[in-house]
C-alpha positions, -999 to 999 in steps of 0.1 A, spaced: -161 266 481 -191 287 482 -201 305 510 -235 308 528 -257 345 531 -249 336 569 -211 333 560 -209 364 535 -225 389 564 -206 379 589 -170 387 569 -187 417 555 -196 428 591 -162 420 608 -148 441 577 -168 469 583 -159 471 622 -124 470 618 -129 499 595 -146 516 622 -121 507 650 -91 526 624 -80 495 610 -76 483 574 -97 460 567 -87 427 557 -106 428 522 -105 454 492 -135 474 485 -134 450 455 -140 413 470 -164 433 489 -185 443 459 -181 408 451 -196 394 481 -224 418 479 -232 402 442 -230 369 458 -256 380 483 -277 400 459 -281 368 436 -297 354 466 -317 385 474 -319 414 459 -325 435 490 -302 417 513 -272 430 496 -287 468 503 -292 466 534 -253 455 537 -240 484 520 -262 509 544 -243 498 570 -206 503 554 -194 540 566 -195 567 539 -161 564 528 -164 525 526 -195 526 512 -188 550 483 -156 530 475 -178 498 470 -200 516 451 -176 520 425 -167 485 423 -198 475 418 -212 469 382 -232 495 364 -265 476 364 -264 475 403 -267 515 398 -307 514 395 -310 500 427 -285 519 446 -303 553 431 -337 537 445 -326 528 476 -304 560 488 -316 597 490 -297 623 468 -282 641 502 -267 601 511 -256 600 480 -236 633 481 -224 625 508 -209 596 493 -192 611 464 -175 638 486 -154 612 503 -141 600 468 -111 615 450 -127 638 427 -119 613 397 -137 580 412 -166 607 423 -172 624 384 -173 584 374 -199 577 399 -222 611 390 -216 600 353 -228 563 359 -261 575 379 -266 602 353 -270 574 330 -296 558 348 -314 590 364 -300 623 352 -327 644 377 -310 626 409 -275 635 396 -289 673 394 -301 667 433 -270 645 442 -249 680 427 -269 703 444 -263 686 481 -224 692 473 -207 721 493 -200 747 462 -168 742 456 -167 704 456 -198 708 430 -182 732 404 -151 710 404 -173 679 396 -198 695 375 -169 709 352 -151 673 350 -187 654 339 -190 680 316 -162 666 298 -170 640 267 -165 601 274 -133 599 256 -117 631 264 -89 631 290 -103 658 315 -127 631 320 -106 606 336 -88 636 356 -83 639 394 -74 672 408 -58 665 441 -20 669 434 10 683 449 19 712 435 49 734 445 57 772 428 90 775 413 100 803 440 94 780 467 116 762 492 114 724 492 113 721 528 83 740 525 64 724 503 69 691 520 60 706 554 27 715 532 28 680 520 27 665 552 -4 685 561 -24 673 534 -14 638 539 -25 643 577 -55 658 568 -63 627 541 -66 655 512 -40 637 492 -29 605 486 -11 577 462 18 610 453 48 600 433 55 633 420 55 666 425 42 693 396 63 729 397 42 754 390 41 795 387 23 816 406 -1 819 377 -5 779 376 14 777 345 29 738 348 70 741 343 76 707 349 70 673 370 98 658 393 98 622 412 91 627 451 120 604 456 141 633 440 134 652 464 152 632 496 184 641 477 183 678 483 187 703 512 151 719 526 170 754 516 171 744 481 145 759 452 124 744 430 139 767 402 173 753 406 157 720 395 137 733 365 168 745 354 185 716 353 156 695 337 122 681 343 97 666 328 75 685 307 53 664 292 16 666 290 -21 662 280 -46 689 276 -78 682 289 -99 675 256 -73 654 240 -92 616 235 -82 592 261 -68 565 241 -40 592 229 -31 598 272 -24 560 275 -3 561 241 16 588 260 17 572 294 25 542 277 55 555 252 70 577 285 70 551 309 48 574 330 26 564 356 10 595 363 2 622 332 -5 661 344 -34 675 323 -33 715 312 -57 732 295 -51 751 259 -32 780 279 -7 756 295 -24 761 332 -24 725 353 -57 713 358 -53 676 376 -33 645 362 -45 608 357 -35 584 375 -19 547 370 -55 531 376 -72 549 354 -49 545 324 -49 505 335 -91 504 336 -85 522 299 -68 497 287 -86 470 298 -115 483 284 -101 493 254 -95 456 250 -121 445 256 -142 461 233 -122 455 207 -123 412 218 -162 424 215 -163 438 186 -140 415 163 -169 387 172 -197 414 161 -206 418 200 -217 450 214 -198 453 247 -221 479 265 -250 458 257 -228 427 274 -231 449 307 -269 451 310 -288 423 327 -320 418 301 -312 389 282 -339 407 252 -310 437 249 -281 414 247 -298 391 220 -310 421 200 -276 437 193 -258 398 191 -286 392 168 -280 420 143 -247 410 135 -261 373 133 -284 386 104 -260 401 85 -238 370 87 -265 349 77 -272 373 44 -235 364 35 -240 329 42 -266 331 17 -246 355 -9 -218 322 -4 -242 298 -13 -255 312 -43 -220 309 -55 -217 275 -43 -253 271 -64 -241 284 -96 -214 254 -99 -239 229 -89 -237 208 -125 -198 210 -114 -200 199 -78 -228 171 -91 -201 157 -116 -174 154 -93 -181 144 -56 -145 154 -46 -153 189 -42 -176 186 -23 -155 169 1 -124 192 -6 -142 227 -7 -148 235 31 -107 232 34 -101 262 7 -127 286 21 -117 275 60 -79 281 54 -92 315 35 -109 324 69 -80 313 93 -55 334 74 -78 365 71 -80 362 109 -48 364 113 -41 388 94 -72 414 105 -65 407 144 -28 416 136 -36 449 119 -65 457 141 -48 460 174 -16 474 155 -40 504 144 -55 498 181 -22 509 197 -6 535 171 13 516 153 -1 517 120 -18 546 107 -35 562 73 1 570 59 12 534 66 -15 519 47 8 509 20 33 492 36 10 473 58 -10 460 29 23 450 8 35 431 38 4 412 48 -1 400 11 37 390 7 30 368 45 -2 353 26 18 345 -9 44 325 13 19 308 31 -6 304 3 23 285 -17 36 261 13 -1 254 21 -8 249 -16 20 224 -25 9 207 8 -32 202 2 -27 200 -38 -3 166 -30 -25 155 -5 -58 155 -26 -41 145 -58 -26 114 -41 -62 108 -19 -83 110 -49 -60 95 -74 -65 126 -96 -34 153 -99 -50 179 -118 -76 178 -86 -48 187 -66 -33 215 -92 -69 235 -90 -73 230 -51 -40 246 -52 -43 273 -72 -74 285 -53 -56 281 -20 -30 307 -31 -61 326 -49 -80 325 -10 -49 333 10 -41 358 -4 -72 374 -10 -75 373 30 -43 387 32 -54 417 15 -87 425 27 -80 416 64 -55 448 61 -75 468 36 -112 461 58 -101 478 88 -84 503 71 -110 513 51 -133 515 80 -113 535 100 -110 564 69 -145 562 75 -149 571 111 -157 535 116 -143 517 144 -124 488 128 -129 460 149 -167 467 145 -180 440 115 -145 437 101 -143 395 108 -180 393 91 -170 411 61 -139 392 60 -154 359 61 -177 372 33 -147 378 12 -128 346 17 -160 319 15 -169 336 -16 -140 345 -32 -126 305 -17 -158 289 -29 -156 311 -67 -121 300 -70 -117 263 -60 -153 254 -85 -145 280 -115 -111 264 -119 -122 228 -115 -152 238 -141 -121 251 -164 -99 222 -160 -116 191 -143 -148 191 -160 
């Protein structure tokens, strides 16, 4: 049941009041953002007025959940000083993400925002937003729990209690052991400290063995996700080239990257720009979709030209026109299966350029196996349907040729695009459809011209 504007406002105000009174709000910042977006659909200014009444920390948490197309309105509604106060309540990774989103809208305002931050916080955030969009450092959180190798466990736990009491640290599940010069030595699950005495030194734990897996701040973030997945790490420590501990990448960011990557691949396979889809402008979205539709039009014309080469053949045997779409459709679907599996395995790191030959051979074998099975099925069906055994032979041969071609190019196209430093998901489906249509029509009509006419 859809809530009225008054009911939404009442829900928001109750949650804010509980927050101000020191109670946990009964709805998550994501849910609050969803309610605000409902208000926005009815009145653009009303949702901003409600957002203004939130405490700074809650306001910042909700801003993180709002989609990027709302940030232009937020920048117009709040002053740089107010935005700085909000950003200062967030963990550094969230604050950096928020500032980068603002920077895409208005670089000048974000400069003013940074100038309104305390010197130490400003320097930290400037360092974080200086990393590239796909570098690990851009997703890094600098708040973490560290302990010196020559420190006693009891001393470090007392320090952790003080940090938690001051709300300077949350979501702690690892202690990072470092030298006095901040060189990373390893990470230890916090739960392991419960089994140890407060007088024991971290040096003893390091000697017994600790997790030393790290990523560099300049590493590709997708490699970080693979490391986190391969080693079952919910949090990944980040170091610089000299092994100095800089921060950590937390599980929420890892999940967001996985979702973003999967969504991007899905969009790209359909010839849709994932960033454009986030924009409000229908014209902007339509422009990006039209690009690949335009390419698809030209490829469809190419397939039609192939059909036109055999117009005499089609006129002499109507059955060919009836059966022709079957060959192209089966080839297209078989190719899509291969393409989807190949692109996904490449994204997960299961296929590299070194594995290209094995991948292609495997997909061709699979295509040959399926091609023979369905060739026999459609060959018998067509032969009995039109009482022409040779017609069954023609469509069976064309089916085998097109499905094998689909398997081959379904694997080759994304591998070639990757070698050319092009996202394998972008445009692969359009190129593959062109190949299977042309090969399917040409093989079917060509064989028909040779055998039947």
